[in-house]
N, C-alpha and C positions, 0 to 999 in steps of 0.2 A: 419605606417599607411597603411591600405589595400586600393588598388585602385579599384574603381568600374569598371564594364564592360566598355571597351573602346568605345568611340564615335568618330565620324568623327570630327576632330578639325578644319576643314576648316571653316573660318568665313562666315556667311551668310549675311553680310552687303549689302545694295542695290547697284546696278550698279551705275557708276558715273552719268549717266543721271538722275537717280532718287534720287540722294542725296538731292537736294534742297527740293523736295516734302517730303521726309522722315524727313528731319531736321525740316521743318515747323510743321509736325505732332508731332514729339517727343518733340519739344520745347513748343508747344501749350498745350499739355496734362497737365503738372503740373501747368501751369499758369491758365488754365481753372479750375482745381481742387481748386486752391486758390480763384479764383473769385467767383465760385459757393458756396464755403463754407463760405466765409467771407463777400460777398457783394450782394448775390442774394437770392431769394426765389422761390419756385414753382409758376409758373404763375397762374395756376388754376388746380383744380382736373381733372385728365384724360389727361392733356396736356403733354404727355411723352416727356421728354427732353427739355421742354420749361421752361425758368426761367425768372423772372423779376428782373432787377437790382434795388436794393432798393432805391438808391439815385436819379438816373436819370430816372428810370421808363421804360427804354428800355427793349425790349424782346430779349432774347438770346436763340438760339436753338443749341443743340449739339447732337451728337450720342454717345452711349456708356455711361458707368458709371465709371468704375475704372480708365480708361485713356480716357477721353472724346476726341472726334475728330470732325472735320468738323463744326467749329463754324459758326453760321449765326446770323445776327442781323436783326430785322424787321424794314424796312425803307419804308415809303410811301406805306404801304400795301403789300409789298413783302419781301421775305427773301433774304438778301444779304450775300453772302459767304465772310468770313473774311480771309485775309492773316494773317500770324503771325504778321507782322508789324501793320496791322489795329487792330488786337486784342490787341496789346500793347497800341495803341492809345486809344482804347475804355476803357481799364482798367485804364489808367491814368486819363481819363476824369471822370470816375466813382469815383475814389478815391479823386480827387479834390473836387467833389461835396460832397462826404461823409465826408471828414475831414476838408475842407477849407484850406488845405495845398497844396503847389506845391512841386514837387520833380523831378528834371531832371536826377538825378543819377540812380534811379531804372529803368526807361524806357530804359536807355542806357544799363544797365546790362541785361535786358530782351532780347534786340536785340543781345547783345554780346553772351548771352547764346545760342541763336539759331545758331550763327555763329560758336561757339565752337562745337556744335553738328555736324554741317556740316563738320568741319575740322576733327573731330574724325571719322565720317562715311567714309570720303574720305581716311583717313589713314588706316582704317580697310580693305578697298578693296585691299590694297597692302600687307596685313599682314596675318599671319596664327595664329589662336587661339592657345594658349599654350596647350600642351598636359596634363600638370598637372591640375587636376580638381579643386583643391583649388585655384591656381593662376587664372584659368579661371573664377572662381566665383568672385574673388576680382576685376577683370578687365572687368566685364560685364556691369557695370551700365551706360549705354548710356543715359538714360533719367535722372537719378539722383533722388534727393528727390522728391517724387510724389506730395508733397504739398508745393512747393517753387516756386516763380515766375521766378527765374533765377538760377536754380540749377547747371548749367554748366558754369556760368561766371567765367573767370579766371583773373580778375583784369584789363581788358582792354588792355592788351598787345597783340602783334601779335601772331598768332598761332605758328609761327616758334620758338618763345621763350619758349613755354610751351609744345608743342607736344612731344618733346623728353623725357618728364617726365610724360606723361599722362597715367594713368592706362588703360583708355578706348582704347588707341591706342596700347596696349600690350607692353608698354615701358619697357626696362631694360637698366641699365647703371651703370658704376662704380661711386663710391663716390669720391669726392675730399678729399684728406688728408691734414690737416694742422697740424703744430706744434705750440703749445702755450707755451710760456715761463713759467716755473714752478711757478714763483711768481705771475703769472696772472691767474692761473687755479682756477676755482671754481667748486666744485663737491660735491655731497651728495649721499649716498647710494652706491650700488655695480655697478661700471662702468668698471670693469676689462675686460669685453668682448670687449670693444672698443680697448684695447691694442693688440688684436689678429688680427686687421685689417691692421696693418702695423708696422713700426718701427720709433720712434721719435729719433732725435739726442740728445746727452747729454744736460741736462738742459731744455729739452722741454717735453711736454706730447702730446700724439696723440689726435687729435680732427677731426673726420670725418665731412664733410660738404656736404649739398645738393647742387649740382651744380647750380640749379635754384636760390636758396636763395643767393648764392654767387654773381650771376649775378645781383640780385636785390639790394643787400646792399654793393657791392664791393667798391663803392666810399667812404663809411663811414669807411673803413678799411685801407685806403691808409697810414695813419700815422703809424698804428700798424705794417704794413709790412715794412715800411721804417725804423722804429727804432728797429726792431728785436723782438718785442713782438709776432709777428706771422711770420711763415715761411711756404712756400708751399713745400709739400712733395710728390707731384704726385697724383696718383689715386690708388684705391684698385685694386688688381690683378683680382679678380672676380667681377661680376656684381650683383646688387640688382634689385628688381623690386618693383614698387609702388603698394600699396594696394589701395582700394577704397578711403581711406582718403587722397590720393595724397601726402601729406607731410610725411606719414609713409611708410617706405619701409621694405621689408622682406629679410632677409639674410637666405635662407632656407637650411642650412646644406649642405648635399651632393646632393641635388636635382639639376639636370641640369637646368639652368635658360633658356636655349633656344639657339639654334645655332644663331651666332657663339660663344656665351658666354660660358666660361668654368664653371665647377662646382666650388662652393665656398668651403672653408675649412670645414672639417667635424666637427670641434668644433664650428661652427657658430650657426645657428638656432636661430635667434633672430630678433625682430623688432626694428627698430630705428625710432624715431619720431623727426622731425626737426621743427624749425620755418620756416614759409613761409610768407613773407610779401605781401600776396595777399588776397583780400576778396574772400572767397568761401562760398556760401550761406550767412549766417548772419554776419560772423565775419572775421576780418583779422586774419589769422592763425599763429600768433606768439605763441611761448611758453612764456607766460607772467610770469614775475617775481613772482607775488603774487600766481599764480598757482603752480609754481615750488617749492616755499618755503613751501607749505603745502602738497606737493606730498607724501613724505615719511609717514607722519602721516595718510593720507588717504589710501595709499596702504597697510600699516600695518593693518588698520581696516578691509579692504576688505579681505586680506589674512586670517585674523582670522575668518571672517564670512564664508569663503569657506573651512575651515579646515576639516569639516565633511559634506560638501555639495555634493549632487549628480552632481552638475555642476563643472566647473573649472574657475579659474581666471588667466588671463595672467598678471603677476605682472609687474608693472612699477618699476624696481629695483632701478633706480637712474638716475641722470643727470650729465652731464659735460658741462662746458662752459668756456668762457673767461670773467674775471671780467669787462673788458672795453667794452665788447659787450655781456652783459649777456643774453639778449633775442635774439639778432640777430644770435648768433652762438650756441645757446643751442641745445643739442642733448639728448634725453631721451632713455634709454635702457629698452626694454620690453622683457619679456619671449617670446621665440619662441613656436612652437606648440609641440615640442618633450617633452615627459614626462607629457603632459596634455591631449592629445587626446586619447580617449579610444582605446585599442588595437583592431585591425581588422576593424577600421572605417575610413572613409574619411571625412575631414572637408570641409565645404562650408560656405561662407559668407551668412548670413540669407537674406540680402538685395537682393542677386542674385536669391533667390528662387521666388521672385515676377516677375522675367524676363521670357520671352518666350524663345523658342529654338533658335531664330535668334540671340538674344543678348547673350544668355548663352547656348551653345550646351551642352547637357548632364544634364540639370536641373533635379534633382531627383524628384521634385514635379511634373513636367510635365510627367515624365516617369513612375511614380508609377502606379501599377495595382490595388492598394488598397487605394484609396484616403482618405476614412474615417479613416482607421487605421493609415495612415500617419499623418493626422491632430491630432488624439488623441495622437500619439507618440510625435509630435511636442509640444503639450501642456504640456505633462509630462516632456519633456526635459527643456523647457524654463521657465515655471511658478514657480515650487517649489523653485529653487535656488534664484530667485529674491524676492519672498515673504518671504522666510526664512531669507535672509540677512536683509530685512527691519524690520521684526517683532522681531527677536531674537537678532539682532546685531546692529540695528540702522543705517544700510547702505542702501542708496538709489542709486541703480545702474542706470546708464543712458542706459537702456536696449533697445535702439532702434535697428533697423535692421542692421545698419552699425557697431554697437558695439557687435553684437551677431554672433558667429560662431557656426554652428550646425554640429556635427559629425554624419554621417549616416552609417548604415551597408551596406553590399554588395548589398542589395535590394534597397538601397536608403532611408530607413526608419530612421528617427531621433532617436538617442540614447542618446545624451549628448549635453548640451549647454556650450559653453565657452564664458565668457564675458571679456571685455577689456576696457581700457581707464579710469584711475583714475582721470584724469582732469575733467571729467563730473560727477563724483560721489559726492553725498552730504551725509553728516553725520547728524544724528538727534541731535547731540550735537551742531550743528551750525544752523539748521533750525527747524521750528516747525514740529511736526509729520504730521499735516494737509498739510503743504506745501510740505513736502517730499512725502507724499502719492499722492498728485495731480501730482507731477513730475513723480513718478513711473507709475501711471495710464496712463499718456500721453505717456511715452516712451515705456512701455511694452504692454499696451493694445491698444492704438490708433495707434501709429507709427508701432508697431511690429505685434501684433495679428490681428488687423483689416486688415492690408495690406496683410498678409499671407492668411487670410481667403478669402479675395477678389480674390487672385490668385488661391486658391483651387477651388473656385466657378467658376472662368473663365475657368480653364482647365478641371475641373471635376464637371459640374453642377449636382445638386441634392443631394450633401452631406449635412447631417444634422449637420451644423457647430456649432451652438450656444448651442444646448442641450449638446453636448460634452464639450464645454467650461464652461458651468454652472456646470457640474458635477466636472470638474477639480477644479474650484474655490471653490465649496462646500466642497472639501476635506480639505481645509485649514480653518476650523472653528475656529482655534486658533487665526486667524488674524481677529479682529473685522471689519476692513475696507473691508475685502473680502465679508462678508455678506452684508455690506452696499452697496457695488458696485452692488450686485445682485438685490438690491431693489432700485437702482437709475435709473431714466429714461434717464439720460444724462451722457456723458463722456466729459472730457476737450479736446478741439481741439485747437492746437496752431495756432495763426494767423500770419503766416510768411509774408503774403502780407502786412497787416496793420503794422506789426512790422517794416518792411523795409521802407515802405512809410513814416511813421512818424519819422524815424530815431532813434528808440529806441535801446538801447544796446542789442546786440545779446543774452546776457545771461538773459535778462529781459523778460522771457516768459510771454505771455498774451494768455488767453484761451477764447473760446466761447463754449457754450454747443452743443454737438453732440448727436444724438440719440444713445442710448446704447443698442446694440443687446444682451447684457448679462442680461438685465432687464427681470425679470420673467413675467412682463406684456407686453413685447415687442414681436418682431418677433421670430419665432422658428427656423429660418435659420441663 
């Protein structure tokens, strides 16, 4: 992989005295996005930034659009500035009126998410951004999901318990090595890469474990350690680093992970995905048994779809676990970047491209001198593989920003898209084509393209975004849904705030209509 021009890797997080103010703003932005999308409407024509909460009728004023700031509520004829805690209280009151339900858990998560942002910002003041641009992109997401009310909540535990494993704090750490008695091992697919991480004694198989997960479930394993089904084998010699997904770590071949950590063995280069018994955004992040049991079937279907694709798929090769702790100790083996990334290019997490230079030094979208060509190249990279997989192979990628890696040339222009995460993939043999298309439209167009387009517009105003997007979609006339999308005034927007407030299952996506900028009767921008 070719490295782009070097950038100053020193982190630009705010000074300690400003951490509280910055944390308030960073935590408020995604919550406001949810509140305005799901529970508000424009107050009146011409009232820029002023919204009326539908259930309570109160007026809310914000600055900015993509990441709104400075929330104010109209009280007794004047505007009152809201702290983050007051914004949480206002949101809870509105949702109680809207749904008739109470919920004490979500407001606590909102407040915890803000505290987590503050902890990360503080940690970054003492850290240096990684020199490797790919790692820097994976570890840049300080705000998190732009339309989730508590994107940085970490299960309610103290920051000291999770900061050593937090990607946003530039974490890197060794994995814990366990030995599982051979008669208790459960595995499927190709897991041989795990055996390169250490040596198991006779009668045992090697099982790496995430240290945070062991802290969370350690008490449940006491009996297995006592009777010899499990043994501790120390730690890996080299260190891994967490990706934006937190529970997925990268073992990046010969890349130096960062002082004082040594380089890992040259035959590594793989991702490992673990269970993590912590609620992150909508779900507790376990590797659930039902998902693991269908993993190989799903991954084979996606590999077939990408056999002649211009994009690439990071295969989930297999999993290994212990039968007595099937979900708790499961580890999934995923392809590394080697052999997939186009020669002469540098990979970047797509979600990082929506960040500015403070969170992500060296962002190629920010640095490009040709934003219109950059946007057209991004469309050419990410759209065709996803539409082809859907139409020709019945594969619905979960093509959101965090599952998309974009390889860029030396000028920072997108060349290739790499997709990942078989757990989120749907097959049209299991869901209706209509439901599959709705899911693809949400992940690819709403979560991915709308967010990237907004970032392009913010950093390079004046680019004709949606004419180019319509041209790209029109190239796929063989996909009947593509033409329908160009003629639809709305797109499906996921309602993460209402989903969490009503306690719906995280996989039970619910949508509301959003204005479709691809619509030929809509805006030209």
